[in-house]
N, C-alpha and C positions, 0 to 999 in steps of 0.2 A: 504494499499500499504506499509506504514512503517513497519508494522508487518511482511509482506511478505518478505521485504528486510532482516530483522533481522533474520527470520528463514531460508532464503536461505544462509545467511552468516554463520549462525551456523551449518547447514548441511555441508556446504563446508569446514568449519574447522574441523568438525568431520571425514570427509572423508580424509582429508590430514593428520590428526594426527593419524588415526587409524592404528594400527600394521598390516603389511602386512606379509605374509609367506616369510621367508627368502629363497633365492635361493641358494642352496648349490652346488658348483661345484663337478662334479664326475670325478675322474681321468680316463684316457684312459684304455680301457680293454686290457689285455695281451692275445694275440692270439696265442702264442707259437713261436717255433722256425722254421725256414725256411731255408733250405740249397740252395745255389746257387754255384755250383761247389764245390771249397774247402772252401768257406767262409759261415758262419753261421750268420743268423740275427734273432732278436726278433722282431716280428711283433706286433704292437700296433694299436687300433683302437678307435675312439671316435664317437659316434653317428651312428655306422655301425656294421652289423653282422660280426663276426669273419670269417665265411666262405667266405663272400664276400671280406673282407679285405685281407685275404690270397691269394685269387685268383688275385686280383688287385696287390698285392705286387709281387707275383711271375712273373706276365706278366711284370711289370715295371723293376723288377731286371733283367729279361732275355733280354728284347729288348728296354727298355725305351719308351715302348708303354703306355702313360698314360691313365687312364680311361676316358671315355666321360664325359665332363663337369668339370673335375678336373684340378686344375693348380698344377704342381709339381715343387719342387725344390731339386737339388742334393746338398749335403754338401761335403766339401773337407776333407782333412786329419786332420784337426784341431779339429774335433769333432767325437763323436762315432756315430752320426746319419748319416745314409747313404742317405736317401731321406724323403721327406714329401710331401704328396699330400692332397689337400683340396678342398672341394666344399661346400661352406657356413659353416655350423657347422660339416659337416662330415669330419673327418681327418684320414690319415693313415700314420704311419711313421715306419721307419725300423732302428733298433740299432744294429751295428756291435757287434759281440761276439767272 
């Protein structure tokens, strides 16, 4: 029994101290420019395909119709970001150009 406790403690320490693969953050993907009337926006997406992100952004810019399940926030004149929509890790945002 005593040897089992020592071996278990040793294995637990080895698991805790073993190096784990480092998680590297990936920047949002640039999905290109989108025009809404006379205004132009650079669309960026994270954890989402550009085709889907551009479609969602076009619809949100035109009618403020947010994608299903997403929570969206509009930003004022103080920043170059027009809006940001997120659903868990999936994020879409538009930058005024």
